[in-house]
N, C-alpha and C positions, 0 to 999 in steps of 0.2 A: 663779547668784550672787545672794545676798540683798541687794537694794538698799533704802535707806531710803525711807520713805514720802515721795512728792514733795510732799504737802501740808505735811509737816514742813519740807521744804526752803524752801517759800514763806514759812512762818512765820519761818524763819531769816533770810530777807532783810528781813522786817519788823523783826526783832530788831536786825539790823545798822543799819538806819536809826535806830532808837531810841537806839542807843549812839553814833551818830556825833557827836552834839552833846556839848559839854563846857563846863564853867564857865570863864569868864575868857578866852576866846579869840575875837577878832573877825577874821573873814576879809576880806582885801582883795578888792574886786570884780575886780581885775586878776589874781587868782590862782585856781587851782582844784586839786582833788586829782587826782593821776595815779598809777596803779599803776606801780611801778618794779621789782617782782619778784613772781613768783607761783609756786606749785606746785600742780598739780591734785591733788585729794584722792581717795583710793580706800580701799575696805575692805581691811584687812590680810589677807593669806593666813593660813591656820591656822598657829598656832605649832607648830613641829616640834622634837622633841628631837634631840640630836646622834646620831651613829652609836652603835650598841650598844657599851656600855662606855666611852663618851666623853661629857663634859659638853656641854650645848648651847652654841652660840656666843653672844656678846653680842647679835648681831642677832636670833638666834632667841629669846632671852629677852625682848628688847624687844617683840617681837610679842605677847607674852602680857600686857603692861602694865607699869606702873611703880608703885613704892610709896615715898613720901617721898624723891623724887629730883628733881634738877635736870637738865634737858635743854638743852644749849647747841648751837644750830644755826647754821651758817655759810651766809649767803646773799649772792650777788653781785648788787648792784643795778645799774641802768643809769643813769637820770638822777638828779639830786639835787634837793633843795628845802630850804626853811628850816624846815619842820616834818615830822614823820613819824608814822605810825600803823601798827599791826600787826593783821593778821587771824588769828584762831585758829579752828579748825574741829573740831567733834565730830560731823561729819556721819554718820560710820559707827560712832560709839560706841554701846555698848549700855547704858551707865549715864551719869549726869551726870558731867561733867568738872569737878572742883574745881581751879581755878587759884589757888594761894596767893600767887604773886608772879610778875612777868615784868619783864625788863629788856631794853633795846636799847642796843647800843654798836657802835663801830667795831672790827673785829677787827684785832689786830696780827699775831700768828703763832700757829699751832696753836689752842689754846683761849683764849689770852690776848687781852685787849682793850686798846685804846689808853687810857692813863690820862686821866681827865677827860672821856671821851666817853660814859660810862655814864649811862643815863637809866632811872629806875624808871617803869614803865608803870602806868597806872591804868585802871579801867573804871567810868565814871560817877563818877569821883573817888575810888574805892576801890581798894586795892592788889590785890584778888583778885576773882574772879568764878566763878560756877558756870554752865557751859554745858550746857543740856539735850541729851539724845541727839537727833541730827539737826539741831542748830542750830550757829550760828557766833557769834563775838563780835568786835567791833571795839574796839580800845583807844582811849582818849582820845589826842589828839595831843600831841606834845612838841616843844619846840625841839630841832632836831637838824641839825647842819651836817656832812654827810658828802659827800665829793667824788664826782663821777660815777665809776661802775665800782668803787666801794669794796666791800669785803666786810664785811658786818655780822654781829654775833653777837646772836642772839635767844635769851634764856635763859628757860625756863619751869619753875617749881617746882610740883610736885603733892604736897601734903602727905599725902594718903591713898593708897589703891590705885585704880588706873584699870582700866577694861576694856581689851581689845585696842585700841590707839590708831588713830584715823584717821591715814593715813600717805601719804607719797609715797616709794615704795620706792627708785626710782633717783635718789637725791639727788646722787650723784657728788661729794659734799662730806662731809668728816668731821664727824660729830656726836659731841659729848662728853656722857656721862651720868655724873653723880656717883654715888658708891656710896650716899650717904645725905644727906639734909638740904637746906636752902635755900642754894644757892651762887650765886644769881643775881647778887649784887653782887661776887663775887670776881673779881679780875683774871684768874686762870687756874684751871681745874679740874684741880688737880695729881693728884688721885686720881679717875680717871675711866676708864670703858670707852668704846669707840668703835663706831659703826656708820656706814653710808653712806646713811642715810635721814633724811627730815624727818618729824617727828611733830606733828600738830595745826596746823602753821604753813602757812597758805595764801596769805599775801600781805603786802606792805609798800607803803604809799602814801606819797607825798611831796606837800607843798603847794608848787606851782611856778607860774611865770608862765603866764598864759593861753595863750601860744603853745606850751607843752609838751603833748605828746600821747603816747599809747601805741599800740604795735603788738602785737597778740596773735598769737603763733605757736602754732597749734592743730594737734595731730596725735598721732602714736603714738611708738614708741621712737626713731625717727630724729629727731624733734623733741626728744624727751627727752634725747638725747645718748648713748644706750646704746653701750657699748664704747669711748667716748672715755676719755681718761686722767683719772682722778679728781683733784679739787682743782686743775684747770688751766683750768676754764671753756672747754672746747674744743667744746661743742656749736655747731651752726650759729647758733642764736639768740644765744648769748653772743658769738660772733665777729661777728655782724651788729651787736650793740650797740657793739662797738669801732669798726667801720667808720662807723656813724652818728655817733658822738661825734667822730671825726677829721675829719668833713666839716662845715664851718660851716653849710651849708644844712640839715643834718639833725641837728645836735647836740642839739636839744631833743626828740628822739624816744626814748621808752623802749621796751624790748622785754620782754614778759611771756611766759615760756615755759609753755604749758599742754599740753605733751605728756604722754602716759601710755603707758608701754611696754606693748605688747600691745593697745592700744585699737583699736576698730573703729567704723566709721560707723553701721552698722545694728543691731548686736547688742551687748548687754552682755558683759562678760568681765573684762578688766583695767580696772576702773572702769566706770562707766555708759557707754553708747554715746555717740559724739560728738553725735548728735542729742539725746540725753537730757540731757547735761551742758552743752549749748550756752549756755543762759541763764545758769547760774551761773559758767561758766568763761570766757565771752566777753562777753556782753551786760552783765553786772553789774560788769565791771571799770571802775575809775575812769579817765576821760579817754581811753578807747579810740577811735581814729579809723580804724585799719587792722586788717585780719585777714589773716593768711597761713594757708591751709589746705593741709596735707600729710597726707592720710589715705586709707586704702583698701587698702593692701597686706596688712594682716592679714585683712580681709574676704576678699580673693582667696585668700591662702594657706590660710586655715582652710577655705575652701569647695572648693578644688580640689587641695590637696596630697595626698601619699600616705596620710595618715591622716584625710582629710576626712570630716566627719560630714554626711550628707544634710540634716540640719536646718539646716546653715550655708550651703546653696546660695545663690549670688548671681550676678547678671548685671551686665554693664556698665551697662545701663539703670537698674538699681536703685541702683547706686553713684552714677551721675550724678544720679538723682533726689534722693539724700541730699545731694549737693553743692549742688544747686539750692536745697534747703531752707535750707541754711546761708547761701547768698548772699542769698536773699530776706529771711530773718530779720535778717541784718546790715544790709541796705539800709534796712529799716524804721526802724532806729535811726540811720541816717546814717553807717554804718560802711562804708568801702570794702573790697573783698575782692580779694586776690591769690590766684590758684589756682596751686599748685605741682604739677608733674608728678611721678609716682611713679618713684622711682629703680629701677635694675635689680635683679633678685634671682635670676638664674640661678645655680644651685648651692646656694641656700639649702635648708634642711631641708624646707620645704613648697613648693618650686618645682614647677611642672608646666607643660607646654606649653599646656594648656587655660587655666591661670591667666595665662600670658604673653599670650595673645590678649586676655583681659579687660583686663590692665594697659595694653596698647597702645591698646585702644579708648578707655579712660578718658583716657589721655594725649592722644590725638588730639582728643577733645572739649574738654579743658582748653585746648589750644592754639588751637583753631579756632572754638569756639562763640560767642565774644564775650560770654559770660555774666559773666565776671569783669571787674573794673576794670583788672586787670593780670595778666600771666602770668609766672611764674618757672619756668624750665626746668631743674629739678634733674636730670632724666633726662639731658639733653644735657650738663650740666656734669660728670657723674660717670661716664658710660658709657665703655667701652673702644672707641676708634675702630675697632679690628680686629674686635670682636664686640660690637655695641651692646646685646645682651641681658644683658651682665654689666658689673660695675664695672671701671673702669680698675684694674689691679693695685695701684697705689700708693694708691688710694682705698678699698680693701677692708680691713675690719678683720680678716678671716679667716673670717667666717661667711657671706660672700657676700650678706648682707642689710643689715648696718649699715656705714656708712662708717668709715674710720679717721679719726684727727685731721686728716690731710691732706685726706681726703674731705669732712669737715665744713667745712674752710676753703674748699674749692672751691665748696661750696654757698653759703656766705655771700658769696663773691666773685662768684657768678653773679647776685646780686640787684642790679638797676639802682636805685641810690638815688634816681634822678630820679622814680621812680613815686610816691614819698611826698611830692611837691610838691603845691601846691594844685590841686585838680581843676577843669578848665574847667566853667563853669556848665552847658553843654549836656551834657557827659559825666555830670556828677553827676545831672542830672535823668533822663537816660536809664537810668542804672544803679540807680536807687532805685525 
């Protein structure tokens, strides 16, 4: 897979820093920026035509790019703040992305927004901005009073033709695309086609009290929420957000979902490898204090399943080495890390007994090594007591790899919220 030049990615971070300031806004020293929603970005798969004799679907056409259209995307935030700003990414674009206009609003229903909540976004005081290939842009902040767990509508108008868009494929929320023209300020996109992906949109930050912080959920499709019911916020990170908000001791914690379906720790594939995207998807997030890592099952399945490629061979020690790298890199930034055990996968298309041995070895290390600040036992929470190598039937979505909605709820319920309390000084020092 063709990945963008990482030098360009570093330049993108510098561009973000340059755009972060804006005219006429003084920040209170008792406040800071915290990410309240994220979507990890990846290169779009090749656009494919529909079956012979049939037109391509809306989603297939979107992968080829947009021309003089507005894209309205629905995003579920976690915590709120008094101001907000939006991140856009052209990380995998092959041409400059010309943004003609962008708006932020609270979603009412379907593509409609709550009247009076709409805010026009600017970039360095201007309504539009051109994002070079491989770069990102951060909007100026706007006064924005959205309640916790609200669904926001981010509308982006592209006046010309774009290349294949940087995308988050498994958005699990309906995205509305106008047939033509700038519809960013419209209450609803009445003439629109729909997809289930997010395009160019990589994050929303809020300005919140200094006590507010973010937890990054970092992983693959099981963190992404694959096979959960669309438009219901049923992934385990979304369900964790609701639990945190309901608990007064943790109500100031945001959850940023940085899962990518198909992602691996050690090798590129569906997006850059976890180690390659760690800086951009974890360390650069605003206000992050905690990291939950659930990754490795794709490394195992691709290396040991029926269609394994010898080039993908992996050992438990190699996966543990990758996890150790993430722990150390997070601790350097003062971020505490919770290690999550890999869930059962007996019956999945790439299951093998050889792979199961590796999974169990990695899980044993996660539970007993003491390398993490905390351990979350998703394996124990979802496995069948009668056959611990497979999901409990009610928690299986049907493919024996991804949880059902009930399974995702069980995962969120298995997280002890007390781990997110203040760390003892001795523990903090020992883990960094």
